[in-house]
C-alpha positions in Angstrom: -21.1 19.4 5.4 -19.9 15.8 5.5 -18.8 14.9 2.0 -18.5 11.4 0.5 -14.7 11.7 0.7 -15.0 12.5 4.4 -17.3 9.5 4.9 -15.0 7.1 3.1 -12.0 8.5 5.2 -13.9 8.0 8.4 -14.7 4.4 7.5 -11.2 3.7 6.4 -9.9 5.0 9.8 -11.7 2.0 11.5 -9.5 -0.6 9.8 -6.0 -1.5 11.2 -3.2 -1.0 8.7 -0.8 -3.4 7.2 2.4 -3.1 5.1 3.6 -4.4 1.8 5.9 -6.8 3.6 3.0 -8.4 5.5 0.8 -8.5 2.3 3.6 -10.4 0.5 2.1 -13.6 1.9 -1.2 -12.8 0.2 0.2 -11.6 -3.2 -2.1 -14.1 -5.1 -0.3 -13.9 -8.4 -2.3 -17.0 -9.2 -5.9 -16.4 -8.2 -9.6 -16.2 -9.0 -11.0 -12.7 -9.5 -14.6 -11.7 -8.9 -15.6 -8.2 -10.0 -18.4 -5.9 -9.1 -19.4 -2.3 -9.9 -20.9 -0.2 -7.1 -21.8 3.5 -6.6 -19.1 5.5 -4.8 -21.8 6.3 -2.2 -21.8 2.6 -1.1 -18.1 2.7 -0.2 -18.2 3.8 3.4 -20.6 1.0 4.4 -18.6 -1.5 2.2 -15.4 -0.6 4.0 -17.1 -0.9 7.4 -18.4 -4.4 6.4 -14.8 -5.4 6.0 -13.6 -3.8 9.3 -14.0 -6.9 11.6 -11.7 -9.1 9.4 -9.6 -6.9 7.2 -6.5 -4.8 7.3 -5.9 -1.8 5.1 -2.7 -1.7 3.0 -0.6 1.4 3.8 2.4 2.3 1.6 4.7 5.2 2.7 1.8 6.6 4.8 -0.6 6.4 1.9 -3.9 4.5 2.1 -5.4 5.3 -1.3 -2.8 4.9 -4.0 -2.7 6.2 -7.6 -1.9 3.6 -10.3 -0.8 4.7 -13.8 -1.1 2.1 -16.6 0.2 1.8 -20.1 -1.4 -1.0 -22.1 0.1 -2.6 -25.2 -1.5 -4.4 -28.1 -0.6 -6.6 -31.0 -1.5 -5.6 -34.5 -5.2 -6.1 -35.0 -5.9 -5.5 -31.3 -5.6 -9.3 -30.6 -5.7 -8.9 -26.8 -8.8 -6.8 -27.0 -10.6 -9.0 -29.6 -9.9 -12.1 -27.5 -11.7 -10.4 -24.6 -14.6 -9.2 -26.7 -15.1 -12.7 -28.1 -15.0 -14.2 -24.6 -12.1 -16.4 -25.2 -11.3 -18.6 -22.2 -7.5 -18.0 -22.7 -6.5 -14.4 -23.1 -3.8 -12.0 -21.9 -2.9 -8.4 -21.3 0.5 -6.7 -21.4 0.9 -3.5 -19.5 3.3 -1.3 -17.5 2.0 -0.1 -14.1 3.5 2.7 -12.0 2.7 2.9 -8.3 2.6 6.5 -7.2 3.1 5.6 -3.6 6.6 4.3 -4.1 7.5 5.2 -7.7 8.1 1.6 -8.7 7.2 0.5 -12.3 6.5 -3.1 -13.3 6.1 -4.7 -16.7 3.3 -7.2 -16.3 1.7 -10.0 -18.3 -1.7 -10.9 -17.0 -3.2 -14.2 -18.3 -6.7 -15.5 -17.9 -6.8 -19.3 -18.1 -9.6 -21.7 -18.9 -11.6 -22.4 -15.7 -11.4 -18.7 -14.6 -8.0 -18.6 -13.0 -5.9 -15.5 -13.4 -2.1 -15.6 -13.5 0.0 -12.5 -13.3 3.8 -12.4 -13.9 5.9 -9.2 -13.7 9.3 -7.7 -13.5 10.5 -4.5 -11.8 11.8 -2.2 -14.6 14.1 0.8 -14.5 12.7 1.8 -17.9 9.6 3.6 -16.4 6.5 3.9 -18.4 8.6 4.3 -21.5 6.8 2.8 -24.5 10.1 1.6 -26.0 11.1 -1.7 -24.4 14.7 -2.3 -23.2 16.6 -5.5 -23.6 15.5 -6.8 -20.1 11.9 -6.2 -20.9 12.1 -7.9 -24.3 13.7 -10.9 -22.7 10.9 -11.2 -20.2 8.2 -10.8 -22.9 9.7 -13.5 -25.0 8.4 -16.0 -22.4 4.9 -15.1 -23.6 5.1 -13.8 -27.1 7.0 -14.8 -30.2 7.7 -11.3 -31.3 7.6 -8.7 -28.4 8.7 -6.0 -30.7 5.4 -6.2 -32.4 3.7 -4.8 -29.4 2.2 -1.3 -29.8 1.3 1.2 -27.0 -2.4 1.6 -27.2 -4.0 3.0 -24.1 -3.0 4.9 -21.0 -5.1 5.1 -17.9 -5.1 5.8 -14.1 -7.2 5.2 -11.1 -7.1 5.4 -7.3 -6.9 2.1 -5.4 -7.6 1.1 -1.8 -6.6 -2.4 -0.9 -8.0 -4.4 2.0 -6.6 -7.8 3.1 -8.3 -10.6 5.0 -5.3 -12.6 6.2 -7.5 -15.4 7.6 -9.2 -16.0 4.2 -6.1 -15.1 2.2 -8.3 -12.7 0.3 -7.7 -9.2 -1.1 -10.4 -6.7 -1.9 -9.4 -3.8 -4.1 -11.5 -0.7 -4.6 -10.7 1.3 -7.7 -12.3 4.7 -8.3 -11.7 8.0 -10.1 -10.9 6.1 -13.3 -9.5 8.0 -16.3 -8.2 6.8 -19.7 -7.1 7.9 -23.2 -5.8 6.4 -26.4 -2.0 6.5 -26.3 -0.8 10.1 -26.8 -4.1 11.7 -26.2 -5.3 13.6 -23.1 -6.9 11.4 -20.4 -10.5 12.0 -19.4 -12.7 10.6 -16.6 -14.8 7.4 -17.2 -17.4 5.5 -15.2 -17.9 8.6 -13.1 -19.4 8.0 -9.6 -18.7 4.3 -9.9 -16.1 2.1 -8.2 -14.8 -1.2 -9.5 -14.5 -3.9 -6.7 -12.3 -6.9 -7.3 -12.3 -9.8 -4.8 -9.1 -11.8 -5.3 -9.0 -15.3 -3.8 -6.8 -18.4 -4.0 -10.0 -20.4 -4.7 -13.6 -19.3 -5.4 -15.5 -18.5 -2.2 -18.9 -16.9 -2.5 -19.3 -16.6 1.3 -16.7 -14.0 2.1 -18.1 -11.0 4.1 -17.9 -8.6 1.2 -19.8 -10.9 -1.2 -22.4 -11.7 1.3 -22.9 -8.0 1.9 -23.2 -7.2 -1.8 -25.8 -9.9 -2.3 -27.8 -8.6 0.6 -28.2 -5.1 -0.9 -31.8 -4.4 -1.8 -30.6 -1.4 -3.9 -28.9 -3.6 -6.5 -30.0 -2.4 -10.0 -28.9 -3.8 -13.3 -25.3 -4.9 -12.9 -24.8 -2.7 -9.8 -23.7 -4.9 -6.9 -23.8 -8.1 -9.0 -20.9 -10.2 -10.2 -20.1 -8.9 -13.6 -17.6 -9.3 -16.4 -16.1 -5.9 -16.3 -12.6 -5.0 -17.6 -11.2 -1.6 -17.1 -9.1 -1.9 -20.2 -11.9 -3.1 -22.4 -14.3 -0.5 -21.1 -11.7 2.3 -21.7 -11.1 1.1 -25.3 -14.8 1.1 -26.0 -15.1 4.6 -24.4 -12.3 6.1 -26.3 -12.2 4.3 -29.7 -15.3 4.4 -31.9 -13.7 2.1 -34.6 -13.7 -1.2 -32.6 -15.5 -4.0 -34.3 -16.9 -7.3 -33.0 -18.5 -5.7 -30.0 -19.9 -8.7 -28.2 -19.1 -6.9 -25.0 -21.3 -4.0 -26.1 -24.3 -5.0 -23.9 -22.1 -4.9 -20.8 -20.6 -1.6 -21.9 -24.1 0.0 -22.2 -25.1 -1.3 -18.8 -22.0 0.2 -17.3 -22.9 3.6 -18.8 -26.4 3.3 -17.4 -25.0 2.4 -14.0 -22.7 5.4 -14.1 -25.6 7.7 -14.9 -27.7 6.2 -12.0 -24.8 6.5 -9.6 -24.3 10.2 -10.6 -28.0 10.8 -9.9 -27.5 9.3 -6.4 -24.9 11.9 -5.6 -26.6 14.9 -7.3 
């Protein structure tokens, strides 16, 4: 029987591959992000829609790569609360490990007024260690008055496929098999049967092939297939921590849970 994994693999095989060296010209550390949530069952057709224009990122022979994240917070969960309140200027601090090559980066991701995202990072030899070394603290002082106040709060992982349209200077990432846990706890799956799509562009462009395809889908339901304000970190915190207050994001969170249930029914 042809499984969903087989169907995705067959679709992916239609795309030419590219390397990290080639993608370096489309890093988009300063960019505009547009996010969507879709059922896993849409992915084969979604990938095929990209096939005429896109290349698939391959790292050490791997096309779908595991990402492990460790997120840090300030006392009072300032980063999370800024997101829940919809502040135009907000940030995240995390460490990210790329399983495909074993590299770990310490990253500061800022959301600026006007919707632009800026990500700065350093390669670290300290791994996913929650204790910062001197080099990491020096880097963080460019963004925070007291980096030592940061607390490890959440760990998580997902599988990512990256497609690159060199002509448009656009990257499309497909994240699935998400899992998360409060720091020190056992990770568990979340948003099962859903994939998070991020369209990353140097300037907003609503007419890229992937966005045109998503808007053409008659099966869109709720937030499925529609531009949405989804954050993997915020969703994971709401899923794992029942003590969070100020849940202005709660309506979106409930719609994500409904979407996950609907997507699971599609694959039943």
